[in-house]
C-alpha positions as CSV (number, residue, x, y, z in Angstrom):
1,M,41.0,13.8,78.1
2,N,38.3,16.1,76.9
3,P,35.0,14.0,76.6
4,I,33.1,16.7,74.8
5,Q,35.7,16.9,72.0
6,E,35.9,13.1,71.8
7,A,32.2,13.2,70.8
8,K,32.2,16.5,68.9
9,E,30.3,15.2,65.9
10,Y,27.6,13.9,68.1
11,I,27.7,17.1,70.2
12,Q,27.0,19.2,67.1
13,E,24.0,17.0,66.2
14,Y,22.6,17.5,69.7
15,T,23.1,21.3,69.4
16,E,21.3,21.5,66.0
17,T,18.4,19.3,67.3
18,I,17.9,21.6,70.3
19,A,17.8,24.7,68.1
20,Q,15.5,23.0,65.6
21,V,13.0,22.0,68.3
22,L,13.0,25.3,70.2
23,D,13.6,27.8,67.4
24,I,16.3,29.3,69.6
25,E,20.0,29.2,68.8
26,A,22.0,26.7,70.9
27,T,25.6,26.1,71.8
28,I,27.8,23.6,73.7
29,V,31.1,24.6,75.2
30,D,33.8,22.2,76.5
31,Q,35.8,22.2,79.7
32,D,38.6,24.2,78.0
33,C,36.2,26.9,77.0
34,L,36.2,25.9,73.3
35,R,33.0,25.9,71.3
36,A,32.2,22.2,70.5
37,G,28.7,22.8,69.1
38,G,26.9,25.8,67.8
39,T,24.0,27.1,65.6
40,G,23.3,30.5,64.0
41,P,26.3,32.8,64.3
42,Y,28.2,30.3,66.4
43,R,28.1,27.6,63.7
44,E,31.2,29.2,62.2
45,Q,33.1,29.3,65.5
46,L,33.4,25.6,66.3
47,G,36.8,24.9,67.8
48,L,37.3,28.5,68.8
49,P,37.5,29.8,72.4
50,I,34.6,31.6,74.0
51,P,35.3,35.2,75.2
52,H,37.3,35.5,78.4
53,G,35.2,36.4,81.4
54,S,32.0,35.2,79.8
55,F,28.9,33.9,81.6
56,Y,29.6,30.3,80.5
57,Q,33.1,30.5,81.8
58,R,31.7,31.3,85.2
59,I,29.2,28.4,85.0
60,L,32.2,26.0,84.4
61,K,33.8,27.3,87.6
62,T,30.8,27.4,89.9
63,L,28.9,24.4,88.4
64,E,25.7,26.6,88.8
65,P,23.2,27.0,86.0
66,G,21.9,30.4,85.2
67,I,19.7,32.7,83.1
68,I,20.5,36.2,81.7
69,E,17.3,37.6,80.3
70,D,19.0,40.8,79.1
71,N,22.7,40.5,78.4
72,H,23.3,44.2,78.5
73,E,21.8,45.0,81.9
74,V,23.3,42.5,84.3
75,F,26.5,42.3,86.3
76,A,27.3,38.8,85.0
77,C,28.3,40.3,81.6
78,Q,30.5,43.1,83.0
79,E,33.7,41.1,82.9
80,C,33.2,39.7,79.4
81,E,35.8,41.0,77.0
82,Y,33.2,41.0,74.2
83,R,30.6,42.9,76.2
84,E,30.7,46.0,73.9
85,H,30.4,43.9,70.7
86,C,28.2,41.0,71.8
87,G,25.2,40.2,69.7
88,E,23.5,38.0,72.3
89,L,20.3,39.4,73.7
90,A,19.6,36.7,76.3
91,T,21.3,33.5,77.5
92,I,20.6,30.3,79.5
93,G,23.4,28.0,80.5
94,Y,23.6,24.6,82.3
95,P,26.7,22.7,83.3
96,I,27.4,19.2,82.0
97,I,28.8,17.3,85.0
98,L,30.9,14.2,84.8
99,N,32.6,12.6,87.9
100,N,31.7,15.7,90.0
101,A,33.4,18.1,87.6
102,A,32.1,20.3,84.8
103,V,33.2,19.0,81.4
104,G,31.1,21.6,79.5
105,V,28.1,23.9,79.3
106,I,25.0,23.5,77.2
107,G,23.2,26.8,76.4
108,L,20.5,28.7,74.6
109,I,21.1,32.1,73.1
110,A,18.7,34.7,71.7
111,F,20.0,36.7,68.8
112,T,16.5,38.1,67.8
113,E,13.8,39.8,69.8
114,D,11.4,36.8,69.2
115,Q,14.0,34.4,70.6
116,K,14.6,36.8,73.5
117,K,10.9,36.8,74.4
118,K,10.8,33.0,74.2
119,I,13.6,32.8,76.8
120,Q,12.0,35.5,79.0
121,N,8.5,33.9,78.9
122,N,9.6,30.3,79.3
123,S,12.8,30.5,81.3
124,P,11.9,28.0,84.0
125,K,10.7,25.4,81.5
126,L,13.8,26.0,79.2
127,L,16.2,25.7,82.2
128,Q,14.5,22.4,83.2
129,F,14.8,21.2,79.6
130,L,18.5,22.1,79.4
131,G,18.9,20.2,82.7
132,H,17.5,17.1,81.1
133,M,19.7,17.5,78.1
134,A,22.8,18.0,80.2
135,N,22.0,14.8,82.2
136,L,21.4,12.9,79.0
137,L,24.7,14.1,77.5
138,Q,26.4,13.2,80.8
139,S,25.0,9.7,80.5
140,K,26.0,9.5,76.8
141,L,29.5,10.6,77.4
142,Q,30.0,8.3,80.4
143,L,28.6,5.2,78.8
144,S,29.2,5.7,75.1
145,E,31.9,3.0,74.8
146,Q,30.0,0.7,77.1
147,N,26.8,1.2,75.1
148,R,28.6,0.3,71.9
149,L,29.8,-3.0,73.5
150,L,26.4,-3.7,74.9
151,E,24.7,-3.0,71.6
152,K,27.1,-5.4,69.8
153,Q,26.4,-8.1,72.4
154,M,22.7,-7.4,72.1
155,Q,22.7,-7.8,68.3
156,E,24.7,-11.0,68.6
157,T,22.3,-12.3,71.2
158,L,19.2,-11.3,69.1
159,T,20.7,-13.0,66.0
160,A,21.3,-16.3,68.0
161,V,17.8,-16.1,69.6
162,N,16.0,-15.4,66.3
163,Q,17.7,-18.4,64.7
164,K,16.2,-20.6,67.3
165,H,12.9,-18.8,67.6
166,A,12.1,-17.9,64.0
167,F,8.7,-16.3,64.6
168,Q,10.4,-13.5,66.7
169,N,11.3,-11.9,63.3
170,M,7.6,-11.5,62.6
171,L,6.7,-8.2,64.4
172,G,3.2,-7.1,65.0
173,N,0.3,-7.0,67.4
174,Q,-2.7,-6.4,65.1
175,A,-5.4,-9.0,65.6
176,N,-5.6,-10.5,62.1
177,F,-1.8,-10.6,61.9
178,L,-1.5,-12.5,65.2
179,T,-4.1,-15.0,64.0
180,V,-2.0,-15.7,60.9
181,L,1.1,-16.2,63.1
182,Q,-0.8,-18.6,65.4
183,K,-1.9,-20.7,62.5
184,A,1.6,-20.6,61.0
185,Q,3.1,-21.8,64.3
186,R,0.7,-24.7,64.4
187,A,1.4,-25.5,60.7
188,A,5.1,-25.6,61.4
189,L,4.7,-28.7,63.5
190,G,3.5,-30.7,60.4
191,T,4.5,-31.3,56.9
192,S,1.4,-30.2,55.0
193,T,1.6,-27.8,52.1
194,V,1.1,-24.2,53.0
195,L,-0.2,-21.4,50.6
196,I,0.7,-17.9,51.7
197,T,-1.3,-15.1,50.0
198,G,-0.9,-11.3,50.3
199,E,0.2,-8.2,48.4
200,S,3.8,-7.6,47.4
201,G,5.9,-6.6,50.3
202,T,3.8,-8.1,53.1
203,G,6.5,-10.5,54.2
204,K,5.5,-13.8,52.5
205,E,9.0,-15.2,52.3
206,L,9.8,-14.1,55.8
207,L,6.8,-16.1,57.0
208,A,7.8,-19.1,55.0
209,R,11.3,-19.0,56.5
210,A,9.7,-18.7,60.0
211,I,7.6,-21.8,59.4
212,H,10.7,-23.7,58.2
213,G,12.8,-22.4,61.1
214,A,10.2,-23.5,63.6
215,S,9.8,-27.0,62.1
216,D,11.6,-30.3,62.5
217,R,13.2,-29.5,59.1
218,S,15.0,-26.4,60.3
219,S,18.5,-28.1,60.1
220,K,17.8,-29.0,56.5
221,P,17.9,-26.6,53.5
222,F,15.4,-23.8,52.8
223,I,15.4,-23.3,49.0
224,A,13.5,-20.4,47.5
225,V,12.4,-20.2,43.8
226,N,10.7,-17.2,42.2
227,C,8.5,-18.8,39.6
228,S,8.1,-15.5,37.7
229,S,11.8,-14.8,37.3
230,I,12.9,-18.0,35.5
231,P,12.2,-18.3,31.8
232,E,9.6,-20.9,31.0
233,A,12.1,-22.9,28.8
234,L,14.5,-23.2,31.8
235,L,12.0,-23.7,34.6
236,E,11.6,-27.5,34.4
237,S,15.4,-28.1,34.5
238,E,15.7,-25.5,37.4
239,L,13.1,-27.3,39.4
240,F,13.8,-31.0,38.6
241,G,17.4,-30.9,37.3
242,Y,18.8,-32.7,34.3
243,E,21.0,-35.5,33.3
244,E,24.3,-35.4,31.3
245,G,23.7,-34.6,27.7
246,A,20.0,-33.7,28.2
247,F,20.2,-30.7,25.8
248,T,22.8,-28.6,24.0
249,G,24.8,-26.6,26.6
250,A,24.0,-29.0,29.5
251,R,26.8,-29.6,32.0
252,R,28.8,-32.8,31.5
253,Q,27.9,-34.1,34.9
254,G,24.3,-32.9,34.9
255,K,22.7,-30.7,37.5
256,L,20.6,-31.1,40.6
257,G,17.3,-29.3,40.6
258,K,15.7,-27.2,43.4
259,F,13.7,-30.2,44.7
260,E,16.8,-32.3,45.2
261,L,18.7,-29.4,46.7
262,A,15.9,-29.0,49.2
263,Q,15.9,-32.7,50.1
264,G,14.7,-33.2,53.7
265,G,13.9,-29.5,54.0
266,T,11.5,-26.9,52.5
267,L,11.0,-25.6,49.0
268,F,9.5,-22.2,48.8
269,L,7.7,-21.5,45.5
270,D,7.3,-17.7,45.4
271,E,4.9,-16.2,42.9
272,V,3.4,-19.6,42.2
273,G,0.5,-17.9,40.3
274,D,3.0,-17.1,37.5
275,L,3.8,-20.8,37.0
276,P,3.2,-21.6,33.3
277,L,0.2,-23.9,32.5
278,A,2.5,-26.4,30.9
279,M,4.5,-26.8,34.2
280,Q,1.5,-27.1,36.5
281,P,0.8,-30.8,35.8
282,K,4.4,-31.7,36.5
283,L,4.3,-29.9,39.9
284,L,1.0,-31.6,40.6
285,R,2.6,-35.0,40.1
286,V,5.4,-34.2,42.5
287,L,2.9,-33.2,45.2
288,Q,0.8,-36.3,44.6
289,E,3.6,-38.9,44.2
290,R,6.6,-37.3,45.9
291,V,8.9,-38.2,43.0
292,I,10.6,-36.1,40.3
293,D,11.9,-36.8,36.8
294,R,15.1,-35.1,35.7
295,V,15.1,-33.7,32.2
296,G,16.7,-36.4,30.1
297,G,16.5,-38.9,32.9
298,S,14.9,-42.4,32.7
299,E,14.2,-43.0,36.4
300,S,12.0,-41.3,39.0
301,I,13.8,-39.9,42.1
302,P,12.0,-39.9,45.4
303,V,12.0,-36.5,47.2
304,D,11.2,-35.6,50.8
305,V,10.4,-31.9,50.5
306,R,7.8,-29.7,52.2
307,I,6.2,-27.2,49.8
308,I,5.4,-23.7,50.9
309,A,3.9,-21.6,48.0
310,A,3.2,-17.9,47.9
311,T,1.4,-15.6,45.6
312,N,0.0,-12.0,45.4
313,K,-2.6,-13.1,42.8
314,N,-6.2,-14.4,43.3
315,L,-5.8,-18.1,42.5
316,T,-9.5,-18.7,42.8
317,T,-10.2,-16.3,40.0
318,M,-7.4,-17.8,38.0
319,V,-9.0,-21.2,38.4
320,E,-12.3,-19.9,37.1
321,T,-10.7,-18.3,34.1
322,G,-8.6,-21.4,33.3
323,E,-5.2,-19.7,34.1
324,F,-4.5,-22.1,37.0
325,R,-5.3,-25.8,37.2
326,E,-8.0,-26.6,39.8
327,E,-6.3,-29.8,41.0
328,L,-3.0,-28.0,41.7
329,F,-4.8,-25.2,43.5
330,Y,-6.4,-27.7,45.9
331,R,-3.1,-29.4,46.4
332,L,-1.5,-26.1,47.3
333,H,-4.4,-24.8,49.3
334,V,-4.1,-27.2,52.2
335,I,-3.2,-24.6,54.8
336,P,-4.0,-21.1,53.5
337,L,-2.5,-18.1,55.3
338,R,-3.3,-14.6,54.2
339,L,-0.9,-11.8,55.3
340,P,-2.8,-8.5,55.8
341,P,-1.4,-5.4,54.0
342,L,0.2,-2.7,56.1
343,R,-2.8,-0.4,55.7
344,E,-4.8,-2.9,57.7
345,R,-2.1,-3.0,60.4
346,R,-1.8,0.7,61.3
347,E,-1.3,0.0,65.0
348,D,1.9,-1.9,64.1
349,I,3.5,0.9,62.1
350,E,5.3,2.4,65.2
351,L,6.6,-0.9,66.3
352,L,7.8,-1.8,62.8
353,S,9.3,1.6,62.2
354,S,11.3,1.4,65.4
355,H,12.6,-2.0,64.4
356,F,13.7,-0.8,61.0
357,L,15.2,2.3,62.6
358,Q,17.4,0.3,65.0
359,K,18.4,-2.1,62.1
360,Y,19.6,0.7,59.8
361,V,21.2,2.8,62.6
362,H,23.3,-0.3,63.4
363,L,24.0,-1.2,59.7
364,L,24.9,2.3,58.7
365,G,26.9,3.1,61.8
366,K,24.8,6.1,62.8
367,Q,24.2,7.6,66.2
368,P,21.0,6.6,67.9
369,H,17.9,8.2,66.3
370,V,14.3,8.6,67.2
371,I,11.3,9.4,64.9
372,S,9.4,12.6,65.9
373,E,5.8,12.2,67.0
374,S,4.5,14.4,64.1
375,L,6.4,12.2,61.5
376,M,5.1,9.0,63.2
377,T,1.5,10.4,62.7
378,V,2.3,10.7,59.0
379,L,3.7,7.2,58.8
380,E,0.6,5.8,60.6
381,N,-1.8,7.5,58.2
382,Y,0.0,6.8,54.9
383,S,-1.5,4.0,52.7
384,W,1.8,2.1,52.1
385,P,1.0,0.5,48.7
386,G,4.4,-1.3,48.9
387,N,3.7,-2.5,52.4
388,L,6.6,-3.6,54.7
389,R,9.1,-3.4,52.0
390,Q,8.2,0.3,51.3
391,L,8.2,1.2,55.0
392,E,11.6,-0.4,55.5
393,N,13.0,1.5,52.5
394,A,11.5,4.7,53.8
395,V,13.1,4.3,57.2
396,E,16.5,3.4,55.6
397,Y,16.2,6.6,53.5
398,M,15.4,8.7,56.5
399,V,18.3,7.3,58.5
400,N,20.6,8.3,55.6
401,M,19.1,11.8,55.3
402,A,18.6,12.7,59.0
403,R,20.7,15.7,60.0
404,T,19.9,15.4,63.8
405,P,19.1,12.6,66.2
406,I,15.4,13.4,65.8
407,I,14.1,12.3,62.4
408,T,11.4,14.8,61.2
409,L,9.3,15.1,58.1
410,E,12.1,17.1,56.4
411,D,14.1,13.9,56.3
412,A,11.3,11.8,54.8
413,P,10.9,10.7,51.1
414,D,9.0,13.2,49.0
415,Y,5.9,11.0,48.6
416,L,5.4,11.2,52.4
417,K,5.7,15.0,52.4
418,G,2.8,15.2,49.9
419,S,0.5,12.8,51.8
420,M,-2.9,13.9,53.2
421,A,-1.6,13.3,56.8
422,V,0.9,16.1,56.3
423,K,-1.7,18.5,55.0
424,E,-3.9,17.9,58.0
425,Q,-1.2,18.6,60.6
426,I,-1.3,21.7,62.8
427,T,1.7,23.9,63.5
428,L,3.1,23.0,66.9
429,S,3.4,25.5,69.7
430,L,6.6,25.8,71.8
431,D,5.0,23.8,74.6
432,Q,4.0,21.1,72.1
433,R,7.5,20.9,70.7
434,L,9.0,20.7,74.2
435,S,6.5,17.9,75.1
436,E,7.2,16.0,71.9
437,Y,11.0,16.2,72.3
438,E,10.8,15.2,76.0
439,K,8.8,12.2,74.9
440,A,11.4,11.3,72.4
441,I,14.2,11.7,74.9
442,I,12.4,9.5,77.5
443,R,11.7,6.8,74.9
444,E,15.3,6.7,73.8
445,A,16.5,6.5,77.5
446,L,14.1,3.5,78.1
447,K,15.3,1.5,75.1
448,G,15.9,-2.0,76.4
449,A,14.7,-1.1,79.9
450,S,12.5,-4.0,80.8
451,S,12.9,-4.3,84.6
452,T,12.2,-1.9,87.4
453,Q,16.0,-1.6,88.0
454,D,16.5,-0.6,84.4
455,K,13.9,2.2,84.8
456,I,15.5,3.4,88.0
457,A,18.8,3.6,86.1
458,A,17.1,5.5,83.2
459,A,15.5,7.9,85.7
460,K,19.0,8.6,87.2
461,A,20.5,9.1,83.8
462,L,17.8,11.7,83.0
463,G,18.3,13.4,86.3
464,I,14.8,12.8,87.6
465,S,13.2,10.7,90.3
466,Q,11.5,7.4,89.6
467,A,8.2,8.9,90.5
468,T,8.7,11.7,88.0
469,L,9.7,9.2,85.3
470,Y,6.5,7.2,85.8
471,R,4.4,10.5,85.8
472,K,6.1,11.5,82.5
473,L,5.5,8.0,81.0
474,N,1.8,8.4,81.9
475,E,1.6,11.9,80.5
476,H,3.1,10.9,77.2
477,G,1.1,7.7,76.9
478,L,4.3,5.6,77.1
479,L,3.1,3.7,80.1
480,R,0.2,2.3,78.0
481,Q,2.6,1.2,75.3
482,E,4.6,-0.7,77.8
483,A,1.6,-2.6,79.2
């Protein structure tokens, strides 16, 4: 079995990411001396053998990493069959160890004088970096199948937990948002009408479903109606149902309305501000008397339904202008909850982005991804007029467009590339790129690591001590994020 070749698509992504981060060409060679990953001139040589007697072949035999700062002036290159025709100016190689044997070599190659100087001036740091990458690859190769099984189990567990604890779907730590959640959790214990306000895309229906899921009515139906999407002529029959023969084209057996379908549960009236004036007194009667009249019917039917309404409009202003009935407004406005827009929750953007990232990596069957720090800065400073819905769409787009495990601004929608946050960014130095990538690697390794034992295992997978891991967490501000 050749573990590098088993994961060759993933290996090529890793290789391209390293080259992109460092601006130095990269390659990965397997245990059979075949090139499994490569950038620059070696991109066209995937699957081909490396030269006999080469430096990487020696690393596979000795298990010792090494650096050649000038390929034409060292003994290590003397036995290479391509020595006279080699375009490499400098090389770093590090073995990938699995079960005490070398399964491959990960390396950096300079083909230009600028790349050569980077290797010569930063060789200790780059060798350490390759060591981290080799250990990370070792862990990935060793645990890839186990990780897939664990991820599946985790998703199944999260689904089951979220069904029982509905508010766990509402992610955020911003103060006003948490206040809304606390009020909503208390409201879920009763049956009073709730009015959720907020801009489009802020998660009004998600909050309504959370309230229903945390209530005593959670085993009964949750029926959602968008008041703006149903033609006025059909709205009454949709809400209250109709009897046989009530109008031309009516079903022979009649039809139950949304109120009866929600019997014992919750009826969510979305965009209630678009409810026609003619329908408002009829809804008011239901809220007051808890009965409905089917279209064409002669008897009132009792209903036990909790109403949760939502709107992105200012109902107070609409009452003042006569567009919304005052009595209905006060009937709906028993427990008001305002969801803040995303631009007021900037501290939650990283958490939400990571959540959507995991969601779409799983749904689209992609390899694990992380968002670069520079791109996260852009996300945190963008205005997000479409709120959560727009952020989720942006992350889904980026997962589809990403060419490497690290998602960068190049993978983002065009409207983000033209934002002010991008224009204010400063070009990163090599040290900054290394630091940024190291932070991304550590964050990925610590996904799901909640206990001390998990962190010890993560440190081992990264090839560093526990003390070094905690020092790195502190350096990168990740320790504060965990607190």
